C-alpha positions as CSV (number, residue, x, y, z in Angstrom):
1,M,-2.5,-5.5,26.5
2,S,-3.4,-8.9,25.6
3,T,-5.1,-10.2,22.3
4,P,-7.6,-12.8,21.8
5,D,-6.2,-16.2,20.1
6,T,-8.4,-15.7,17.1
7,I,-8.9,-12.1,15.7
8,R,-12.1,-11.2,14.3
9,V,-11.5,-9.5,10.8
10,F,-14.3,-7.7,8.9
11,Q,-12.8,-6.9,5.4
12,V,-13.8,-4.1,3.2
13,A,-13.6,-4.4,-0.9
14,T,-13.1,-7.1,-3.1
15,G,-11.1,-5.5,-6.0
16,N,-7.7,-7.0,-7.0
17,L,-6.1,-7.1,-3.5
18,G,-9.3,-7.6,-1.5
19,T,-9.9,-10.7,-3.6
20,E,-6.6,-11.9,-2.8
21,M,-6.8,-11.2,0.9
22,I,-10.3,-13.1,1.2
23,G,-8.2,-16.5,0.8
24,R,-5.3,-15.2,2.8
25,I,-7.4,-14.4,6.0
26,R,-9.0,-17.6,5.9
27,S,-5.4,-19.6,5.9
28,H,-3.9,-17.0,8.4
29,P,-3.6,-19.0,11.8
30,D,-4.3,-15.5,13.8
31,L,-7.4,-14.3,11.9
32,E,-11.1,-15.3,11.3
33,L,-13.2,-13.6,8.6
34,V,-16.5,-12.4,10.2
35,G,-17.6,-10.1,7.5
36,L,-17.2,-8.4,4.3
37,H,-18.1,-5.0,3.3
38,C,-18.9,-4.2,-0.3
39,Y,-19.8,-0.9,-2.3
40,T,-21.1,-2.5,-5.5
41,T,-24.9,-3.5,-5.1
42,D,-24.5,-6.6,-7.2
43,K,-22.1,-8.1,-4.5
44,I,-24.2,-7.6,-1.4
45,G,-25.9,-10.5,-0.2
46,R,-23.8,-12.9,-1.9
47,D,-21.2,-15.3,0.0
48,A,-17.7,-13.9,0.1
49,G,-16.2,-17.1,-1.4
50,E,-18.6,-16.8,-4.4
51,I,-17.5,-13.3,-5.0
52,V,-13.9,-13.8,-5.2
53,G,-14.0,-17.2,-7.0
54,I,-13.3,-19.8,-4.3
55,E,-15.7,-22.0,-2.5
56,P,-18.4,-20.6,-0.2
57,V,-16.9,-19.4,3.1
58,G,-20.1,-18.7,5.0
59,V,-19.7,-15.1,5.2
60,T,-22.1,-12.9,3.3
61,A,-21.3,-9.6,2.0
62,T,-23.2,-6.4,3.3
63,G,-23.1,-2.7,2.5
64,T,-23.7,-0.5,5.5
65,V,-21.4,0.6,8.2
66,E,-24.2,-0.4,10.7
67,E,-23.8,-3.9,9.7
68,I,-19.7,-3.7,10.3
69,I,-20.2,-2.3,13.8
70,A,-23.1,-4.9,14.8
71,A,-20.6,-7.7,13.7
72,K,-18.2,-6.3,16.5
73,P,-15.2,-7.2,14.7
74,D,-11.8,-6.8,16.7
75,V,-10.3,-5.1,13.2
76,L,-11.5,-4.0,10.2
77,T,-9.1,-4.6,6.9
78,F,-9.5,-1.9,4.2
79,H,-8.4,-2.7,0.8
80,G,-10.0,-0.5,-1.5
81,V,-8.1,1.8,-3.8
82,F,-8.8,4.7,-2.3
83,P,-9.8,5.6,1.3
84,D,-13.1,6.0,2.7
85,E,-12.6,8.4,5.8
86,D,-16.2,8.7,6.7
87,L,-16.2,4.8,7.1
88,Y,-13.0,5.1,9.1
89,V,-14.4,7.7,11.5
90,R,-17.6,5.7,12.3
91,V,-15.7,2.4,12.8
92,L,-13.1,3.8,15.1
93,E,-15.6,5.5,17.0
94,A,-17.2,2.1,17.6
95,G,-14.0,1.0,19.1
96,I,-13.0,-1.3,16.2
97,D,-9.4,-1.2,15.0
98,I,-8.6,-0.4,11.3
99,V,-5.4,-1.6,9.3
100,T,-5.8,0.0,5.8
101,T,-3.5,-0.6,2.4
102,A,-5.3,2.4,1.0
103,D,-2.9,5.4,0.3
104,W,-2.0,5.8,3.9
105,I,1.4,5.7,5.7
106,T,1.7,8.8,7.8
107,G,-1.2,10.9,6.7
108,F,0.9,13.7,5.3
109,H,-0.3,12.7,1.6
110,R,-3.9,12.7,2.4
111,N,-3.6,16.2,4.3
112,T,-1.8,17.7,1.4
113,N,-3.7,16.5,-1.7
114,H,-7.3,15.1,-0.3
115,P,-8.3,17.7,2.2
116,H,-11.3,16.8,4.3
117,P,-14.5,18.3,3.5
118,S,-14.6,20.1,7.1
119,G,-11.4,21.9,6.1
120,R,-9.5,20.3,9.0
121,K,-6.6,17.8,8.8
122,T,-7.8,14.2,8.1
123,T,-5.2,12.9,10.6
124,D,-6.6,15.0,13.3
125,I,-10.2,13.7,12.5
126,I,-9.0,10.1,12.6
127,E,-6.8,10.7,15.6
128,E,-9.9,12.2,17.5
129,A,-12.1,9.2,16.3
130,C,-9.7,6.8,17.5
131,Q,-9.3,8.4,21.0
132,R,-13.0,8.5,21.3
133,G,-13.3,4.8,20.5
134,G,-10.2,3.8,22.1
135,S,-9.1,2.1,18.8
136,T,-5.9,2.1,16.6
137,F,-5.4,3.1,12.9
138,Y,-2.6,1.8,11.0
139,G,-1.6,2.1,7.1
140,T,1.0,-0.1,5.4
141,G,1.6,-2.3,2.2
142,M,4.6,-3.5,0.4
143,N,5.4,0.0,-1.4
144,P,5.0,2.3,0.5
145,G,5.1,0.3,3.8
146,A,7.5,-2.8,4.1
147,C,9.9,-1.4,1.1
148,Q,10.9,1.5,3.4
149,V,11.2,-0.9,6.5
150,L,13.8,-2.8,4.6
151,G,15.7,0.4,4.0
152,I,15.5,1.4,7.7
153,V,16.5,-2.1,8.7
154,G,19.3,-2.1,6.2
155,S,21.0,0.6,7.9
156,M,21.4,-1.0,11.1
157,D,25.1,-2.0,10.5
158,V,26.1,1.3,8.7
159,A,28.1,4.1,10.5
160,D,27.9,7.7,9.2
161,I,25.1,7.3,6.9
162,E,24.8,9.7,4.0
163,N,22.1,8.7,1.9
164,V,19.4,5.9,2.0
165,T,17.2,5.0,-1.2
166,V,14.8,2.5,-1.8
167,T,13.7,1.7,-5.2
168,E,10.7,-0.2,-6.8
169,S,11.8,-1.4,-10.2
170,V,9.1,-3.2,-11.6
171,D,6.7,-4.1,-14.6
172,V,3.5,-2.9,-13.7
173,S,1.4,-4.3,-16.2
174,C,0.4,-7.2,-14.0
175,H,-1.4,-4.7,-11.4
176,H,-4.7,-4.7,-13.2
177,S,-6.1,-1.5,-11.5
178,V,-7.7,0.7,-14.3
179,D,-8.5,3.3,-11.6
180,T,-5.1,3.6,-10.5
181,W,-3.3,4.0,-13.9
182,Q,-5.9,6.4,-15.3
183,A,-5.4,8.5,-12.1
184,V,-1.6,8.9,-12.5
185,G,-2.1,9.5,-16.3
186,Y,-1.0,6.4,-18.2
187,G,-2.5,6.2,-21.6
188,R,-2.6,9.8,-21.8
189,P,-0.6,11.8,-24.4
190,V,2.9,12.1,-22.8
191,D,3.0,15.9,-23.4
192,D,-0.4,16.1,-21.7
193,P,0.3,19.0,-19.5
194,T,-1.9,17.4,-16.4
195,I,0.2,14.5,-16.2
196,P,2.7,15.9,-13.8
197,D,0.2,16.9,-11.4
198,S,-1.7,13.9,-11.6
199,L,1.5,11.9,-11.2
200,R,2.3,13.7,-7.9
201,K,-1.3,13.8,-6.5
202,Y,-1.8,10.3,-6.9
203,T,1.6,9.1,-5.8
204,E,2.7,11.4,-3.1
205,V,1.9,8.8,-0.5
206,F,5.4,7.9,-1.4
207,A,6.3,11.2,0.1
208,D,4.8,9.8,3.2
209,S,7.2,6.8,3.1
210,V,10.1,9.3,3.0
211,Y,8.9,11.1,6.2
212,L,8.6,7.5,7.9
213,M,12.3,6.7,7.2
214,A,13.3,10.3,8.1
215,D,11.5,9.9,11.4
216,C,13.3,6.5,12.4
217,F,16.5,8.2,11.4
218,D,15.8,11.2,13.8
219,L,16.4,13.2,10.6
220,A,14.5,16.6,10.3
221,L,14.0,17.1,6.7
222,D,13.8,20.7,5.3
223,E,11.3,19.5,2.4
224,V,10.6,16.3,0.4
225,T,10.9,17.1,-3.4
226,F,9.3,15.4,-6.3
227,S,10.7,14.7,-9.9
228,Y,10.0,12.5,-12.8
229,E,10.8,11.5,-16.2
230,L,8.3,10.1,-18.6
231,G,8.4,7.2,-21.2
232,A,6.3,7.7,-24.4
233,C,5.0,4.6,-25.9
234,T,6.8,4.0,-29.4
235,K,4.0,2.0,-30.7
236,D,0.2,1.1,-29.9
237,I,0.0,-1.4,-26.9
238,D,-2.9,-3.4,-26.0
239,L,-2.5,-5.3,-22.5
240,G,-6.0,-6.8,-22.9
241,W,-7.3,-5.0,-19.6
242,Y,-5.6,-1.6,-20.7
243,S,-4.8,0.2,-23.9
244,L,-1.8,2.5,-24.2
245,P,-1.9,4.4,-27.8
246,Q,1.4,5.2,-29.3
247,G,2.8,8.5,-27.8
248,S,1.0,7.8,-24.6
249,L,2.4,7.5,-21.1
250,G,3.6,3.9,-20.7
251,G,6.7,4.3,-18.3
252,S,7.9,6.6,-15.7
253,Y,10.8,7.0,-13.1
254,I,9.7,9.0,-10.2
255,K,11.8,10.4,-7.1
256,Y,10.7,11.6,-3.8
257,Q,13.8,12.8,-2.1
258,G,14.0,14.0,1.5
259,M,16.2,17.1,1.6
260,V,18.6,18.5,4.4
261,D,20.5,21.6,3.5
262,G,20.2,21.1,-0.2
263,V,21.5,17.3,-0.2
264,A,19.1,14.4,-0.8
265,R,19.4,12.1,2.4
266,V,16.4,9.7,2.2
267,E,14.7,9.0,-0.9
268,S,11.9,6.6,-2.3
269,H,12.1,6.0,-6.2
270,L,9.7,4.3,-8.3
271,E,10.6,2.6,-11.6
272,W,7.6,1.7,-13.4
273,Q,7.0,0.1,-16.7
274,M,3.7,-1.1,-18.2
275,T,5.6,-1.8,-21.6
276,P,9.1,-2.0,-22.6
277,Y,8.3,-0.1,-25.8
278,T,8.8,3.2,-24.5
279,D,11.3,6.2,-25.2
280,P,13.1,6.5,-22.9
281,S,12.6,3.0,-21.1
282,W,14.4,1.9,-18.1
283,D,16.4,-1.3,-17.0
284,I,13.6,-2.9,-14.9
285,K,15.0,-5.1,-12.3
286,G,11.7,-6.8,-11.2
287,C,12.5,-6.2,-7.5
288,Y,13.1,-3.7,-4.5
289,I,16.3,-2.3,-4.1
290,T,17.9,-1.0,-0.9
291,Q,21.0,1.4,-1.2
292,V,22.5,2.7,1.8
293,T,25.5,5.0,1.4
294,G,28.0,5.1,4.4
295,D,30.5,3.1,6.1
296,P,30.2,0.4,5.2
297,S,27.6,0.9,2.0
298,I,24.8,-1.6,1.3
299,Y,23.0,-2.8,-1.7
300,S,20.3,-5.3,-1.4
301,K,17.7,-6.7,-3.7
302,H,14.5,-8.1,-2.2
303,M,13.2,-10.5,-5.1
304,I,9.9,-12.1,-4.7
305,F,8.8,-15.2,-6.6
306,P,5.5,-17.3,-6.5
307,K,5.7,-20.7,-4.4
308,A,7.1,-23.7,-5.8
309,G,5.3,-25.5,-8.5
310,V,3.7,-22.0,-9.9
311,D,4.0,-21.8,-13.7
312,L,6.5,-18.8,-13.9
313,S,5.5,-18.3,-17.6
314,D,2.0,-17.2,-16.4
315,P,1.4,-13.7,-15.9
316,S,-1.3,-14.1,-13.4
317,A,0.8,-15.8,-11.1
318,F,2.8,-12.5,-10.9
319,A,-0.5,-10.4,-10.6
320,S,-1.5,-12.5,-7.7
321,I,1.8,-12.4,-5.9
322,G,1.8,-8.6,-6.3
323,M,-1.5,-8.4,-4.4
324,T,-0.2,-11.0,-1.8
325,V,2.8,-8.9,-1.0
326,T,0.8,-5.7,-0.9
327,G,-1.7,-7.2,1.6
328,L,0.1,-9.5,3.9
329,P,2.3,-6.7,5.5
330,A,-1.4,-5.5,6.7
331,L,-2.7,-8.9,7.8
332,N,0.8,-9.9,9.6
333,S,0.5,-6.7,11.6
334,I,-3.0,-7.1,13.0
335,R,-2.1,-8.9,16.2
336,S,0.3,-6.1,17.1
337,V,-2.3,-3.5,16.1
338,V,-5.1,-4.9,18.2
339,A,-2.4,-4.8,21.2
340,A,-1.2,-1.3,20.5
341,R,-2.4,2.0,22.1
342,P,-5.1,4.0,20.6
343,G,-4.2,6.3,17.8
344,I,-2.7,6.4,14.2
345,L,0.3,4.3,14.3
346,T,3.1,4.2,11.6
347,S,5.7,1.6,11.1
348,A,8.1,3.4,13.5
349,D,5.6,2.6,16.4
350,M,5.4,-1.3,15.3
351,P,7.4,-4.0,17.2
352,L,9.6,-6.3,15.3
353,R,6.8,-9.1,15.5
354,G,4.4,-6.6,13.7
355,F,6.5,-7.4,10.4
356,A,6.8,-11.2,11.0
357,G,5.0,-13.6,8.8
358,R,3.6,-16.9,10.1
359,F,4.8,-20.5,9.8
360,K,2.7,-23.3,8.2
361,L,2.8,-26.1,10.9
């Protein structure tokens, strides 16, 4: 299938990620911003540029699915914290593709932890909407998402693979999403018995990422296990946007491990630190690490820095870049998604060009 020279994009949400993506869409050579859907009434009717703190862009925020469909975009980019599956179905049935960064890689997590009110699998409902509308649905991000692609690509010159592990080792205090951290239990007393279930429920999209990698390796998993370590704050922490009392959860190390015959073969690890003042604490590397054990073995770091000239002492620079690297895998995939077959895609279905960035010429 051919794709138009410029792809018409309707964006949903202007939280931390959506705010960053308005400017990125406008500067992306493939894309034209034609609409913005907001959930809060105080944003509806305002210019998208004004909402995100840049110059007016000539796009007025709307608040209904009917207005999305009437705009006839080629694709909808969804950057809310949590999915809106009712919106997904209506948009897909209208023949509009969707690329989302919200809690979706394969759909396993949504089926397992957030069952559809109908009692049916959410993946089945979305797939059927795609087939009715002839549309395509794709979920990605940096992690889960591009991070696991790095693990897959890193194995290309390894024989006799024994294990593939991708690790996100980051200070998460720059990720100003209160909803996210409340959901996983940060700030609750570390011995709160609800924390393990919260951690699993709201991070099990990383189990999706393990299944994604296993699929690419043609590896049949017996199960994906979950384990964790919790770091308690050793003093009161005030980040300005979030407070962590002494004794509350301020750091964690989470493992999702794909098991075959009792042996971990494919793994996603999350080494998160909201503050270094926790017990235990971890040696945060500030990067994404790929380890492939085999013949030969591979160890690589994927390190991300702001562009030249940015003040590296400014925490907001790293907050912004975190949003950029989460959203750009979605934006750069759009041309390939629009050209793809109808149905749910994963990164295993994407061509190499679906992961490629764009040159500024």
